[in-house]
All heavy atoms as an XYZ file, in Angstrom:
847
protein
N      -0.594     23.299     30.944
C      -0.557     23.003     29.516
C      -1.239     21.662     29.272
O      -1.160     20.750     30.063
C       0.886     22.954     29.040
C       0.993     22.722     27.573
S       2.691     22.969     27.043
C       2.637     22.050     25.577
N      -1.904     21.545     28.112
C      -2.593     20.318     27.761
C      -2.168     19.851     26.380
O      -1.774     20.656     25.544
C      -4.125     20.510     27.800
O      -4.736     19.277     27.445
C      -4.588     21.590     26.848
N      -2.233     18.564     26.161
C      -1.988     18.028     24.824
C      -3.299     17.629     24.164
O      -3.298     17.009     23.115
C      -1.042     16.818     24.878
O      -1.638     15.826     25.723
C       0.327     17.197     25.386
N      -4.413     18.008     24.790
C      -5.719     17.728     24.215
C      -5.967     18.644     23.025
O      -5.423     19.747     22.961
C      -6.819     17.958     25.259
C      -6.808     17.035     26.472
C      -7.844     17.495     27.488
C      -7.078     15.616     26.057
N      -6.810     18.230     22.061
C      -7.169     19.136     20.974
C      -7.935     20.327     21.526
O      -8.573     20.231     22.579
C      -8.041     18.273     20.067
C      -8.415     17.088     20.858
C      -7.440     16.938     21.975
N      -7.862     21.460     20.822
C      -8.488     22.693     21.287
C      -9.660     23.059     20.379
O      -9.629     22.812     19.176
C      -7.465     23.826     21.277
C      -6.193     23.508     22.056
S      -6.471     23.224     23.789
C      -6.129     24.837     24.409
N     -10.695     23.705     20.963
C     -11.805     24.188     20.155
C     -11.475     25.578     19.618
O     -10.375     26.097     19.828
C     -13.122     24.146     20.936
C     -13.194     25.134     22.095
O     -12.360     26.068     22.157
O     -14.092     24.983     22.924
N     -12.437     26.206     18.927
C     -12.181     27.502     18.297
C     -11.977     28.629     19.297
O     -11.475     29.683     18.937
C     -13.317     27.851     17.337
O     -14.530     27.926     18.043
N     -12.350     28.416     20.555
C     -12.117     29.403     21.606
C     -10.868     29.082     22.415
O     -10.648     29.631     23.482
C     -13.332     29.483     22.542
C     -14.544     30.083     21.861
O     -14.352     30.971     21.000
O     -15.669     29.663     22.172
N     -10.064     28.154     21.921
C      -8.816     27.743     22.555
C      -9.033     27.050     23.904
O      -8.189     27.112     24.790
C      -7.859     28.927     22.699
C      -6.429     28.497     22.518
O      -6.160     27.470     21.903
N      -5.503     29.259     23.041
N     -10.169     26.378     24.036
C     -10.458     25.583     25.230
C     -10.177     24.122     24.912
O     -10.508     23.651     23.817
C     -11.929     25.725     25.646
C     -12.258     27.132     26.053
O     -11.552     27.747     26.826
N     -13.334     27.655     25.497
N      -9.586     23.379     25.844
C      -9.314     21.968     25.563
C     -10.605     21.163     25.409
O     -11.573     21.383     26.129
C      -8.524     21.487     26.778
C      -8.621     22.550     27.799
C      -9.133     23.799     27.162
N     -10.606     20.276     24.430
C     -11.708     19.335     24.247
C     -11.302     18.061     24.973
O     -10.273     17.469     24.645
C     -11.945     19.039     22.758
C     -12.309     20.309     22.001
C     -13.033     17.970     22.596
C     -12.342     20.121     20.494
N     -12.064     17.624     25.954
C     -11.663     16.417     26.683
C     -11.566     15.221     25.741
O     -12.444     14.985     24.935
C     -12.792     16.209     27.692
C     -13.603     17.439     27.676
C     -13.329     18.167     26.403
N     -10.458     14.528     25.813
C     -10.313     13.300     25.029
C     -11.252     12.286     25.653
O     -11.100     11.913     26.804
C      -8.878     12.811     25.045
N     -12.207     11.892     24.902
C     -13.282     11.083     25.413
C     -13.007      9.609     25.177
O     -11.862      9.206     25.052
C     -14.574     11.564     24.752
C     -14.768     13.087     24.898
C     -15.678     13.615     23.815
C     -15.284     13.447     26.266
N     -14.046      8.837     25.098
C     -13.879      7.400     24.891
C     -13.942      7.064     23.410
O     -14.474      7.822     22.604
C     -14.982      6.618     25.628
O     -16.247      7.028     25.115
C     -14.932      6.869     27.111
N     -13.401      5.905     23.076
C     -13.507      5.432     21.700
C     -14.946      5.048     21.407
O     -15.605      4.384     22.204
C     -12.608      4.217     21.485
C     -11.109      4.462     21.529
C     -10.362      3.132     21.470
C     -10.679      5.368     20.391
N     -15.447      5.466     20.254
C     -16.782      5.085     19.814
C     -16.711      3.624     19.379
O     -15.935      3.280     18.490
C     -17.200      5.984     18.648
C     -18.522      5.608     18.040
O     -19.060      4.530     18.290
N     -19.061      6.482     17.225
N     -17.498      2.731     19.969
C     -17.404      1.309     19.634
C     -17.691      1.012     18.161
O     -17.230      0.010     17.629
C     -18.428      0.628     20.537
C     -19.216      1.700     21.177
C     -18.502      2.998     20.991
N     -18.436      1.896     17.481
C     -18.738      1.703     16.061
C     -17.970      2.692     15.186
O     -18.328      2.901     14.035
C     -20.241      1.860     15.807
C     -21.037      0.843     16.579
O     -20.687     -0.329     16.600
N     -22.088      1.277     17.248
N     -16.922      3.309     15.725
C     -16.245      4.389     15.030
C     -14.853      4.071     14.532
O     -14.018      4.970     14.438
N     -14.580      2.826     14.195
C     -13.276      2.471     13.626
C     -13.387      2.464     12.103
O     -14.322      1.896     11.542
C     -12.820      1.109     14.126
N     -12.441      3.120     11.449
C     -12.424      3.191      9.990
C     -11.030      2.827      9.499
O     -10.040      3.121     10.164
C     -12.732      4.611      9.500
C     -14.007      5.182     10.018
N     -15.168      5.207      9.291
C     -14.292      5.777     11.204
C     -16.119      5.793     10.002
N     -15.612      6.144     11.165
N     -10.953      2.249      8.312
C      -9.682      1.996      7.640
C      -9.870      2.370      6.180
O     -10.841      1.955      5.545
C      -9.260      0.543      7.769
N      -8.953      3.170      5.671
C      -9.016      3.583      4.271
C      -7.792      3.035      3.547
O      -6.662      3.250      3.992
C      -9.061      5.118      4.143
C     -10.260      5.702      4.899
C      -9.102      5.527      2.672
C     -10.286      7.222      4.935
N      -8.028      2.340      2.446
C      -6.957      1.878      1.591
C      -6.509      3.087      0.762
O      -7.258      3.597     -0.065
C      -7.453      0.743      0.691
C      -6.361      0.155     -0.149
O      -5.179      0.397      0.070
N      -6.748     -0.625     -1.135
N      -5.293      3.558      0.981
C      -4.806      4.792      0.383
C      -3.944      4.470     -0.842
O      -3.017      3.664     -0.758
C      -3.981      5.605      1.402
C      -3.556      6.931      0.808
C      -4.760      5.811      2.694
N      -4.267      5.111     -1.960
C      -3.530      4.917     -3.213
C      -3.242      6.283     -3.845
O      -3.412      7.316     -3.207
C      -4.345      4.051     -4.190
O      -5.496      4.792     -4.618
C      -4.776      2.727     -3.566
N      -2.895      6.269     -5.112
C      -2.627      7.509     -5.837
C      -3.911      8.202     -6.294
O      -3.860      9.243     -6.948
C      -1.732      7.229     -7.042
O      -2.373      6.329     -7.917
N      -5.054      7.629     -5.955
C      -6.359      8.230     -6.234
C      -6.992      8.586     -4.891
O      -7.036      7.760     -3.975
C      -7.269      7.250     -7.006
C      -8.652      7.839     -7.204
C      -6.635      6.864     -8.330
N      -7.487      9.818     -4.768
C      -8.088     10.264     -3.510
C      -9.211      9.323     -3.061
O     -10.025      8.885     -3.875
C      -8.650     11.678     -3.683
O      -9.244     12.132     -2.484
N      -9.226      9.011     -1.763
C     -10.278      8.177     -1.167
C     -10.713      8.844      0.134
O      -9.985      9.659      0.705
C      -9.756      6.774     -0.891
N     -11.905      8.514      0.597
C     -12.395      9.061      1.868
C     -13.128      7.974      2.639
O     -13.424      6.917      2.082
C     -13.299     10.265      1.656
C     -14.589      9.952      0.953
C     -15.575     11.098      1.059
N     -16.774     10.831      0.315
C     -17.747     10.012      0.691
N     -17.668      9.355      1.830
N     -18.808      9.820     -0.056
N     -13.390      8.245      3.918
C     -14.160      7.288      4.716
C     -15.540      7.121      4.079
O     -16.168      8.081      3.652
C     -14.265      7.719      6.180
C     -14.638      9.175      6.383
O     -14.022     10.069      5.809
N     -15.634      9.412      7.212
N     -16.003      5.871      4.015
C     -17.290      5.568      3.387
C     -18.439      6.052      4.263
O     -19.357      6.707      3.795
C     -17.410      4.061      3.101
C     -16.362      3.655      2.069
C     -18.802      3.692      2.624
C     -16.196      2.169      1.896
N     -18.387      5.722      5.536
C     -19.423      6.151      6.477
C     -19.005      7.473      7.122
O     -17.850      7.626      7.530
C     -19.627      5.091      7.555
N     -19.935      8.402      7.192
C     -19.656      9.694      7.834
C     -19.352      9.485      9.314
O     -19.863      8.547      9.937
C     -20.861     10.616      7.684
N     -18.517     10.353      9.867
C     -18.292     10.333     11.303
C     -19.605     10.695     11.992
O     -20.356     11.547     11.506
C     -17.202     11.330     11.707
C     -15.886     11.103     11.025
C     -15.216     12.141     10.421
C     -15.311      9.837     10.974
C     -13.994     11.946      9.791
C     -14.095      9.614     10.343
C     -13.436     10.676      9.746
N     -19.887     10.043     13.106
C     -21.131     10.311     13.826
C     -21.197     11.760     14.276
O     -20.180     12.379     14.581
C     -21.268      9.360     15.013
C     -21.482      7.930     14.558
C     -21.833      6.995     15.695
O     -22.215      7.460     16.787
O     -21.729      5.779     15.482
N     -22.403     12.305     14.310
C     -22.607     13.717     14.608
C     -22.074     14.113     15.985
O     -21.637     15.245     16.186
C     -24.089     14.128     14.437
C     -24.239     15.638     14.398
C     -24.950     13.510     15.528
C     -23.637     16.296     13.181
N     -22.079     13.191     16.949
C     -21.582     13.535     18.282
C     -20.085     13.262     18.441
O     -19.521     13.471     19.512
C     -22.384     12.845     19.377
C     -22.441     11.336     19.231
O     -22.056     10.815     18.168
O     -22.879     10.676     20.179
N     -19.414     12.832     17.372
C     -17.960     12.669     17.410
C     -17.317     14.033     17.257
O     -17.594     14.756     16.310
C     -17.477     11.732     16.280
O     -18.018     10.431     16.507
C     -15.962     11.643     16.244
N     -16.462     14.380     18.211
C     -15.799     15.684     18.194
C     -14.318     15.568     17.887
O     -13.686     16.537     17.485
C     -15.992     16.362     19.545
C     -17.459     16.646     19.827
C     -17.671     17.218     21.189
N     -16.945     18.472     21.344
C     -16.796     19.071     22.500
N     -17.320     18.558     23.589
N     -16.127     20.201     22.588
N     -13.757     14.393     18.089
C     -12.330     14.180     17.889
C     -12.137     12.855     17.162
O     -12.830     11.880     17.461
C     -11.583     14.137     19.250
C     -10.130     13.761     19.073
C     -11.715     15.459     19.981
N     -11.216     12.848     16.194
C     -10.802     11.584     15.597
C      -9.297     11.458     15.767
O      -8.576     12.454     15.817
C     -11.179     11.463     14.100
C     -10.486     12.547     13.269
C     -12.680     11.452     13.917
C     -10.549     12.299     11.773
N      -8.840     10.227     15.878
C      -7.415      9.935     15.897
C      -7.088      9.230     14.600
O      -7.857      8.381     14.139
C      -7.058      9.030     17.072
O      -7.354      9.676     18.286
N      -5.952      9.607     13.997
C      -5.562      8.947     12.757
C      -4.135      8.430     12.860
O      -3.313      8.951     13.617
C      -5.737      9.836     11.508
C      -4.762     11.006     11.503
C      -7.165     10.316     11.370
C      -4.775     11.767     10.184
N      -3.888      7.391     12.074
C      -2.566      6.777     11.975
C      -2.407      6.292     10.537
O      -3.273      5.573     10.023
C      -2.442      5.592     12.944
C      -1.117      4.884     12.852
C      -0.031      5.313     13.607
C      -0.946      3.805     11.994
C       1.195      4.677     13.515
C       0.279      3.161     11.900
C       1.348      3.599     12.655
O       2.566      2.976     12.557
N      -1.325      6.672      9.876
C      -1.063      6.236      8.503
C       0.163      5.328      8.475
O       1.159      5.597      9.148
C      -0.824      7.445      7.607
N       0.085      4.271      7.674
C       1.208      3.332      7.560
C       2.270      3.816      6.577
O       3.331      3.215      6.480
C       0.719      1.923      7.169
O       0.046      2.002      5.905
C      -0.209      1.351      8.237
N       1.993      4.882      5.840
C       2.984      5.565      4.999
C       2.548      7.025      4.899
O       1.447      7.386      5.341
C       3.092      4.926      3.607
C       4.487      5.114      3.006
O       5.063      6.216      3.144
O       5.001      4.164      2.401
N       3.401      7.875      4.335
C       3.095      9.300      4.227
C       1.874      9.526      3.335
O       1.730      8.881      2.287
C       4.280     10.052      3.617
C       5.543      9.948      4.452
O       5.451      9.658      5.656
O       6.635     10.174      3.884
N       1.008     10.474      3.756
C      -0.214     10.783      3.012
C      -0.476     12.288      3.021
O       0.133     13.036      3.793
C      -1.440     10.050      3.603
C      -1.297      8.544      3.494
C      -1.698     10.456      5.046
N      -1.414     12.698      2.175
C      -1.971     14.047      2.195
C      -3.428     13.912      2.628
O      -4.125     12.994      2.177
C      -1.898     14.696      0.812
C      -0.493     14.910      0.331
C       0.098     14.009     -0.542
C       0.239     16.000      0.769
C       1.391     14.205     -0.991
C       1.546     16.197      0.330
C       2.124     15.303     -0.543
N      -3.903     14.825      3.488
C      -5.274     14.729      3.996
C      -6.005     16.054      3.834
O      -5.405     17.130      3.832
C      -5.321     14.290      5.475
C      -4.590     15.289      6.381
C      -4.774     12.891      5.653
C      -4.778     15.018      7.860
N      -7.337     15.936      3.714
C      -8.220     17.104      3.683
C      -9.548     16.703      4.306
O     -10.087     15.638      3.998
C      -8.451     17.579      2.258
C      -9.498     18.709      2.199
C      -9.708     19.190      0.813
N      -8.658     20.166      0.543
C      -8.689     21.021     -0.457
N      -9.691     21.005     -1.305
N      -7.706     21.873     -0.629
N     -10.087     17.547      5.171
C     -11.372     17.307      5.813
C     -12.473     18.035      5.042
O     -12.234     19.095      4.463
C     -11.345     17.796      7.265
C     -10.442     16.976      8.139
C      -9.102     17.314      8.298
C     -10.916     15.853      8.797
C      -8.261     16.565      9.096
C     -10.082     15.090      9.593
C      -8.751     15.446      9.738
N     -13.695     17.452      5.045
C     -14.791     18.109      4.355
C     -16.069     17.294      4.361
O     -16.299     16.475      5.255
N     -16.883     17.514      3.317
C     -18.179     16.851      3.209
C     -18.087     15.666      2.243
O     -16.989     15.202      1.934
C     -19.247     17.859      2.768
C     -18.937     18.493      1.413
O     -18.109     17.947      0.645
O     -19.529     19.545      1.110
N     -19.221     15.217      1.726
C     -19.247     14.033      0.860
C     -18.482     14.218     -0.445
O     -18.154     13.239     -1.103
C     -20.693     13.630      0.507
O     -21.325     14.753     -0.125
C     -21.474     13.214      1.725
N     -18.169     15.430     -0.806
C     -17.462     15.709     -2.060
C     -15.963     15.960     -1.861
O     -15.256     16.255     -2.823
C     -18.097     16.921     -2.761
C     -19.581     16.727     -3.069
S     -19.922     15.288     -4.117
C     -19.227     15.853     -5.634
N     -15.470     15.847     -0.637
C     -14.065     16.177     -0.366
C     -13.121     15.235     -1.098
O     -13.371     14.038     -1.187
C     -13.778     16.189      1.159
C     -13.877     14.800      1.768
C     -12.432     16.819      1.455
N     -12.064     15.809     -1.655
C     -10.995     15.025     -2.264
C      -9.660     15.592     -1.796
O      -9.552     16.773     -1.480
C     -11.044     15.048     -3.807
O     -10.949     16.402     -4.255
C     -12.314     14.417     -4.335
N      -8.671     14.750     -1.745
C      -7.336     15.166     -1.334
C      -6.434     15.252     -2.560
O      -6.612     14.507     -3.522
C      -6.754     14.171     -0.330
N      -5.471     16.176     -2.501
C      -4.462     16.253     -3.556
C      -3.109     16.567     -2.936
O      -3.009     16.781     -1.727
C      -4.867     17.249     -4.655
C      -4.999     18.653     -4.126
O      -4.040     19.220     -3.608
N      -6.187     19.233     -4.245
N      -2.090     16.613     -3.747
C      -0.723     16.744     -3.231
C      -0.384     18.122     -2.682
O       0.708     18.326     -2.173
C       0.288     16.360     -4.313
O       0.151     17.228     -5.418
N      -1.319     19.056     -2.735
C      -1.096     20.369     -2.121
C      -1.804     20.481     -0.771
O      -1.746     21.526     -0.131
C      -1.568     21.508     -3.045
O      -2.964     21.344     -3.305
C      -0.783     21.509     -4.343
N      -2.475     19.414     -0.350
C      -3.158     19.412      0.950
C      -2.172     19.120      2.069
O      -0.975     18.976      1.840
C      -4.306     18.390      0.938
C      -5.473     18.883      0.109
O      -5.749     20.094      0.137
O      -6.091     18.064     -0.588
N      -2.691     19.023      3.280
C      -1.840     18.831      4.456
C      -1.120     17.491      4.397
O      -1.736     16.445      4.212
C      -2.662     18.916      5.745
C      -3.227     20.281      5.970
N      -2.474     21.320      6.437
C      -4.470     20.770      5.761
C      -3.226     22.404      6.524
N      -4.437     22.097      6.113
N       0.182     17.551      4.575
C       1.013     16.353      4.624
C       0.892     15.740      6.011
O       0.961     16.447      7.019
C       2.472     16.723      4.336
C       3.420     15.573      4.460
C       3.562     14.665      3.413
C       4.172     15.381      5.599
C       4.435     13.595      3.511
C       5.057     14.314      5.709
C       5.176     13.430      4.658
N       0.707     14.434      6.054
C       0.643     13.708      7.317
C       1.638     12.561      7.235
O       1.517     11.693      6.377
C      -0.776     13.194      7.584
C      -0.938     12.622      8.959
C      -1.125     13.443     10.056
C      -0.871     11.258      9.160
C      -1.256     12.921     11.331
C      -1.002     10.719     10.429
C      -1.192     11.557     11.514
N       2.643     12.541      8.130
C       3.702     11.535      8.035
C       3.280     10.172      8.582
O       2.432     10.069      9.465
C       4.822     12.126      8.892
C       4.106     12.959      9.908
C       2.890     13.505      9.198
N       3.906      9.146      8.052
C       3.637      7.785      8.518
C       4.093      7.618      9.966
O       4.994      8.321     10.444
C       4.346      6.755      7.643
C       5.857      6.772      7.767
C       6.477      5.705      6.895
C       7.990      5.767      6.968
N       8.606      4.785      6.097
N       3.434      6.701     10.657
C       3.869      6.320     11.993
C       3.507      7.284     13.108
O       3.923      7.090     14.238
N       2.726      8.313     12.809
C       2.330      9.285     13.828
C       0.866      9.054     14.182
O       0.019      8.940     13.297
C       2.520     10.707     13.299
C       2.123     11.848     14.214
C       3.027     11.892     15.452
C       2.205     13.173     13.461
N       0.559      8.970     15.463
C      -0.825      8.845     15.935
C      -1.216     10.226     16.425
O      -0.562     10.787     17.301
C      -0.888      7.816     17.067
C      -2.280      7.492     17.529
C      -3.064      6.562     16.850
C      -2.816      8.097     18.656
C      -4.338      6.249     17.288
C      -4.093      7.800     19.096
C      -4.842      6.869     18.409
O      -6.105      6.568     18.828
N      -2.277     10.814     15.827
C      -2.589     12.211     16.097
C      -4.090     12.414     16.221
O      -4.867     11.791     15.490
C      -2.033     13.074     14.955
C      -1.976     14.536     15.270
C      -0.935     15.066     16.022
C      -2.964     15.397     14.818
C      -0.882     16.415     16.322
C      -2.912     16.748     15.098
C      -1.870     17.247     15.853
O      -1.826     18.586     16.145
N      -4.498     13.307     17.117
C      -5.905     13.658     17.314
C      -6.243     14.935     16.558
O      -5.479     15.904     16.596
C      -6.211     13.887     18.797
C      -6.176     12.624     19.615
O      -6.352     11.532     19.040
O      -5.976     12.718     20.837
N      -7.414     14.920     15.896
C      -7.939     16.100     15.205
C      -9.328     16.414     15.724
O     -10.158     15.515     15.860
C      -8.058     15.848     13.691
C      -6.754     15.808     12.973
C      -6.097     14.603     12.781
C      -6.183     16.972     12.478
C      -4.894     14.552     12.095
C      -4.974     16.930     11.799
C      -4.329     15.725     11.609
N      -9.608     17.674     15.976
C     -10.957     18.126     16.300
C     -11.733     18.223     14.988
O     -11.238     18.794     14.016
C     -10.900     19.495     16.981
O     -12.201     20.008     17.120
N     -12.939     17.656     14.968
C     -13.750     17.730     13.746
C     -15.062     18.471     13.984
O     -15.995     18.352     13.200
C     -14.010     16.334     13.143
C     -14.756     15.432     14.116
C     -12.718     15.699     12.672
C     -15.340     14.191     13.456
N     -15.134     19.244     15.050
C     -16.314     20.069     15.277
C     -16.915     19.879     16.646
O     -16.386     19.159     17.486
N     -18.022     20.557     16.840
C     -18.701     20.557     18.121
C     -18.788     21.971     18.649
O     -18.111     22.879     18.167
N     -19.653     22.178     19.598
C     -19.887     23.495     20.172
C     -20.142     24.516     19.068
O     -21.104     24.420     18.356
C     -18.750     23.926     21.095
C     -18.664     23.081     22.351
O     -19.699     22.522     22.751
O     -17.569     22.975     22.915
N     -19.256     25.469     18.884
C     -19.457     26.558     17.921
C     -18.868     26.270     16.545
O     -18.918     27.106     15.656
C     -18.840     27.841     18.470
C     -19.436     28.282     19.778
C     -18.709     29.484     20.307
C     -19.189     29.811     21.702
N     -18.427     30.904     22.282
N     -18.293     25.096     16.364
C     -17.634     24.759     15.107
C     -18.465     23.722     14.352
O     -18.930     22.747     14.934
C     -16.210     24.204     15.378
C     -15.525     23.823     14.090
C     -15.397     25.217     16.161
N     -18.639     23.943     13.034
C     -19.403     23.007     12.224
C     -18.714     21.634     12.190
O     -17.496     21.540     12.117
C     -19.531     23.535     10.796
C     -20.449     22.699      9.929
S     -20.820     23.475      8.343
C     -19.276     23.216      7.484
N     -19.506     20.587     12.265
C     -19.014     19.208     12.252
C     -18.490     18.856     10.856
O     -19.131     19.143      9.850
C     -20.171     18.278     12.640
C     -19.788     16.850     12.752
N     -20.057     15.934     11.765
C     -19.153     16.169     13.720
C     -19.617     14.744     12.138
N     -19.064     14.864     13.324
N     -17.315     18.235     10.797
C     -16.718     17.787      9.541
C     -16.809     16.266      9.487
O     -16.114     15.583     10.224
C     -15.236     18.232      9.463
O     -15.173     19.636      9.674
C     -14.655     17.879      8.124
N     -17.662     15.708      8.602
C     -17.944     14.271      8.653
C     -17.023     13.353      7.849
O     -17.138     12.144      7.954
C     -19.369     14.190      8.108
C     -19.474     15.348      7.178
C     -18.598     16.428      7.753
N     -16.116     13.916      7.045
C     -15.282     13.067      6.192
C     -13.835     13.554      6.173
O     -13.564     14.737      6.364
C     -15.797     13.056      4.744
C     -17.140     12.402      4.600
C     -18.305     13.160      4.620
C     -17.250     11.024      4.463
C     -19.547     12.557      4.501
C     -18.490     10.416      4.344
C     -19.632     11.185      4.365
O     -20.851     10.586      4.261
N     -12.926     12.620      5.888
C     -11.532     12.956      5.611
C     -11.146     12.245      4.316
O     -11.428     11.058      4.136
C     -10.575     12.589      6.772
C     -10.571     11.103      7.055
C      -9.171     13.100      6.509
N     -10.544     13.006      3.402
C     -10.031     12.436      2.158
C      -8.530     12.273      2.306
O      -7.871     13.049      3.000
C     -10.358     13.343      0.982
N      -7.996     11.270      1.642
C      -6.581     10.944      1.793
C      -5.999     10.500      0.458
O      -6.685      9.893     -0.362
C      -6.411      9.873      2.905
C      -7.111      8.591      2.553
C      -4.975      9.646      3.243
N      -4.731     10.847      0.252
C      -4.009     10.519     -0.973
C      -2.607     10.070     -0.601
O      -1.960     10.699      0.254
C      -3.930     11.768     -1.861
C      -3.185     11.661     -3.181
C      -4.003     10.849     -4.187
C      -2.901     13.050     -3.732
N      -2.127      9.011     -1.220
C      -0.778      8.511     -0.936
C       0.263      9.526     -1.391
O       0.164     10.091     -2.482
C      -0.548      7.176     -1.635
N       1.277      9.754     -0.558
C       2.379     10.649     -0.913
C       3.503      9.885     -1.608
O       4.174     10.430     -2.488
C       2.918     11.346      0.332
N       3.716      8.626     -1.206
C       4.819      7.833     -1.759
C       4.380      6.470     -2.263
O       4.729      6.076     -3.361
C       5.904      7.613     -0.688
C       6.467      8.908     -0.182
O       6.823      9.772     -0.954
N       6.539      9.041      1.131
N       3.651      5.750     -1.418
C       3.281      4.369     -1.736
C       1.897      4.074     -1.174
O       1.436      4.742     -0.247
C       4.298      3.404     -1.123
N       1.248      3.067     -1.729
C      -0.046      2.637     -1.197
C       0.110      2.269      0.273
O       1.148      1.738      0.685
C      -0.576      1.430     -1.971
C      -0.953      1.771     -3.403
O      -0.853      2.950     -3.797
O      -1.343      0.842     -4.135
N      -0.921      2.557      1.054
C      -0.857      2.291      2.488
C      -2.264      2.265      3.055
O      -3.244      2.228      2.302
C      -0.008      3.349      3.191
S      -0.673      5.030      3.093
N      -2.371      2.305      4.374
C      -3.663      2.379      5.048
C      -3.669      3.571      5.983
O      -2.643      3.908      6.597
C      -3.951      1.115      5.861
C      -4.392     -0.022      4.990
C      -3.463     -0.929      4.490
C      -5.732     -0.191      4.641
C      -3.843     -1.973      3.669
C      -6.126     -1.232      3.823
C      -5.184     -2.115      3.351
O      -5.577     -3.142      2.521
N      -4.848      4.202      6.103
C      -5.083      5.235      7.106
C      -6.113      4.664      8.069
O      -7.195      4.245      7.637
C      -5.606      6.523      6.487
C      -5.850      7.657      7.467
C      -4.509      8.291      7.859
C      -6.784      8.707      6.887
N      -5.773      4.586      9.340
C      -6.671      4.086     10.363
C      -7.235      5.265     11.129
O      -6.491      6.180     11.507
C      -5.935      3.116     11.296
C      -5.463      1.881     10.577
C      -4.152      1.752     10.155
C      -6.355      0.854     10.289
C      -3.724      0.621      9.475
C      -5.952     -0.277      9.602
C      -4.631     -0.389      9.203
O      -4.215     -1.511      8.523
N      -8.548      5.244     11.371
C      -9.230      6.339     12.044
C     -10.049      5.782     13.202
O     -10.755      4.783     13.052
C     -10.187      7.063     11.073
C      -9.445      7.514      9.811
C     -10.882      8.226     11.765
C     -10.349      7.927      8.676
N      -9.967      6.461     14.343
C     -10.790      6.117     15.513
C     -11.588      7.339     15.916
O     -11.019      8.397     16.155
C      -9.914      5.677     16.681
O      -9.239      4.493     16.383
N     -12.920      7.180     15.964
C     -13.770      8.269     16.445
C     -13.778      8.259     17.969
O     -13.821      7.193     18.593
C     -15.203      8.084     15.951
C     -15.353      8.208     14.446
C     -16.800      8.102     14.024
O     -17.675      8.779     14.615
O     -17.066      7.316     13.089
N     -13.762      9.450     18.548
C     -13.832      9.589     20.001
C     -15.007     10.466     20.376
O     -15.297     11.455     19.709
C     -12.525     10.191     20.541
C     -11.329      9.289     20.325
C     -10.078      9.895     20.883
C      -8.892      8.950     20.730
N      -7.654      9.553     21.228
N     -15.684     10.072     21.475
C     -16.855     10.821     21.920
C     -16.700     11.202     23.375
O     -15.984     10.638     24.111
C     -18.098      9.985     21.753
C     -18.316      9.626     20.305
C     -19.490      8.695     20.106
O     -19.815      7.886     20.967
N     -20.123      8.789     18.977
């Protein structure tokens, strides 16, 4: 058994190294926000950590988050696959505060 993220064929994606230029921080409020710079094309996994509860949605430059999107609890450090191999790359994550303003920290992994 592995705790690594899985691709669309249910194969583990090796948790790689941190991208030295792939650290992001989003100031999360009651208005949807997303990472300003797109995730690099060779980034296959991102790790996120929120300082308070948030809602998240992955997508392109037009992505927005709302209160019906995926709930992500505060204090959890979690890896997400954002593409590679047979899966289209997802370059952005939108985030919306669930309770209070906070920060979402993102680390790209390659």
